[in-house]
Each structure stands twice: as structure tokens, then as C-alpha cells.
N, C-alpha and C positions, 0 to 999 in steps of 0.2 A: 601467404595468402590469407585474407580474412574471409571467414565464412559467416553468413547471416542465415539464421533459420528462416525457412520459407514463410512461416506464419508472421514473423516480424517484417519481412520484406513486403508481403502483401499488405500488412497494416500501413507501412510507410507509403506504398503506392496509393492505397485508398485515401489516406489523409491528404496526400499531394493533389490527387484529382479533386477531392472535395474542396480544397482551398482554391484551386484554379477555377473550378466551376462557380465559386461564389464571387469571383472578381468581376467587376463591371468596369470595363475600360472607359465608359462614358464619364467617370469621375474626373478624368484628366481634362475633359473639355468644360466641365462645370455645367452641363446642360441636363443632366439626368441624376436624380437622387431618389432612390427607393420607389421607383415606379412613376415618378413625376418627370415629365419632359417639358423644358422651357426653351423655346426657340424664337429667334428674332427674324422678321422679314422686313420689307421696305417700309411698311407703315404700322406694323403691329407686333405684339408679343403673342405667341401661342402657348398656352399651358395645356398639356395633355395629362389627364388623370388616368393612370393605368391601374388604379386600385379598384377594389370592389366596394368601396365606401366613398361617401362625399368628402371632398376636401374643401377647406376655406383658404383664401389667399389674400395677400396685400402686396401690391407692387409699388416700389418707390425708387427714385433715382438714388444712386449710391451716396453721393455727397449730401443730399437732402436727408437721407436716412440718419446721418450722424448729427443732424440739427433738430430733429423732431422727437417727440415722445409719443409712443403709441403702444397699444397692447393688443394681443391676439384676442379675438372675441368669437362668440358663438351666437350672434344675434339673429341668425336665420336670414340675413339679407342675401337674396339669390344672386345679386350682382357680384358678390365676393365668394361664391361657391361654384364648384364644378362637380357635377354628378359622376357616379362611377362610370369608368370607361368612356368618358366624353372629353371634349376639348373646348376651350374658350379662347376667343380672340379679343385682345384688349388693344385698342388703338393707342399709339404713342401719346397722343394729346390727352388721354384719360389716365395717364400714369402720373402719380404725384411727384412734382419736381422735374418732370421730363425736360431735357434739352437735347438738341440734335447730337447724334454720335456720342451718347452717354452710356454709362453702365447702369443697369437696372437690377435691383435685388427683388426676387420673388420669394417672399416669406409664405410658407404654407403649413397647415396643421389640420389635424382631425379632431373633431369635437366628440368627447366621450362623457361618461358619467350619466347621472340621472337626467333624462330628457335631452341629452347631448349638449350640456351647458358648460362643459369644461374644455378649454383649448389645451390639447395634449401634444407635447413635444413639437415646438415650433422649429421648423427647418428652413433653410435658405438655399436658393440657387441663384447664382449670379450670371447674367448674360449681357453681352454688349449689343447695343442697338445698331441698326444699319443706316 
């Protein structure tokens, strides 16, 4: 019989619970990343910002994304921002390269640095339109 000291057993249990609590099963669906939710409806994409800071975003159809050159920016354009704890609806017709029943990439980032002028850590969430 193998004996494990109680202190070691409690440490293993604590680490296991910590790892399980950090898992977000939404990564399997590709609709949630670090507090951002991206969902598709009949005529629009909804982006929900669950952060306490403004995010910036760019939506593009997946195949089009491979053919264009773009860079994340912090120009202050409110059309491409979502305020903290708010959501925004973007009609399919307003998505760059949109075609019916396509896959859309939602690139998003937070602007940091002096005066919020540096696009920091560009992330991407992929969602299929309906």
C-alpha cells in the first residue's frame, strides 16, 4: 500500500481544482475567448465585451482574410470599438468580404500605452454565419 502524506494530497487536490476551475469549455465551440463572446444570428454577428475595458475589433470573412493586408489600430473610431460590459451587433452586409453561410473571423484587441495608441495582443475568434 502506498501512503501519501496529507499535506501532499491536499496540495494535489488544490492544484487539480485550480486547473479545472480555469478551464473554459467554450473554447471548444470557438465562440468565447478571454471574456469576449461572438455569436451569429439570422442577419448579424453579436460581439459581447465582458471586460472592464474597451476593446477594438475587425470582422472579415475567412477566405478574404487570407487575401488582404491589414493591421490592428487604435484610431478611436467608435464603429470598431465596444465599451466595457456592452455588446454590439454588426449586420452581415457590413462585414468585409461577407457571403451567405460563410465563416467570419473576429479579430479583437485592447489599446494600451501612452494615450491608448498601441494595439496589444491581437486575438481571433471564428464563427460560422447562419
